[in-house]
N, C-alpha and C positions, 0 to 999 in steps of 0.2 A: 371066091373072092373074083372070078371073072364077072358074075353079075354086078359086082359093085365097080369093075372096072368100065364097063361096057359104056356108061353115061357121064362119065367124069374125065375131066382132061387131068386131072391129077392121078397117075397110076398108083395103086395101093400096092405094099409089098409086106407080107407077112414075116414079122420079125420076132414073135413070140406066140407062143399058145400057152395058155393058163386054164388049169380044169380047177372048178369051184363046184360046191354046193349050193351056193347063193349065187348065181351068175346075175341075176336083173339088179339085186341088192351092190353087187361089188361096180357093176356097169354104173350104176345111179352115183354110187360113190364116188367114181373115179371123173366122171364126167363132172360132176359137181367140183371136184378139184382143179380140173385144166379147164373148165367153161372160159375163162378170160383168156386164154390163150388159142381160142377158135379162129380162124382167117378166112373162113366163108360164111356168110350170113345162112341161117337157116339149114346148114348142112354140118354135120358131123366131122369138120377137118380143123385138126390142131397142130400148132407149131410148137413141141414139147420134145425135150432130149427124152430117148427111148429109155435111157437108164431111170430118168427121173418117173416115167411112167411105170416100169417095173416096179420100183419101190412104193408107188400111189398103189398099183394092183395089190401087192403083198398087203399093206398097211390095212387096205379097205377090207381085204378077205379076212386077215384076222379082227379086226375090228367087228365085221359082221357076225364071225363066227362067234366070237366071245358075248356079244349081243344077242344072239339067238338062244345061245346057252343058258344066259343069264333069264330071260324071259322062260324059256322051257323048265327052268328049275324054280322059278316063283308060281307059274303055274303049276307043277307038279306038287309043291308046297300047298297050294291053295286047295286043292283036290284032296289031299290026304291028310290035312287036319282039320 
């Protein structure tokens, strides 16, 4: 986090760590949900309640994993039938 804080006037604080197998997909999903709350142009700074962010992260992760499982099962079906 030190790298992020060095050039920014708004100091960042880690309030949650979340592990997932689909980090890029979950990140894209979360950003799509909170995009309208961006408060600095061309920067990823958002004004959103932390509890809401946690809910969005959990929802995006579940949705992404569900989608991946569905796709994998369709591919498996395609190649085995």
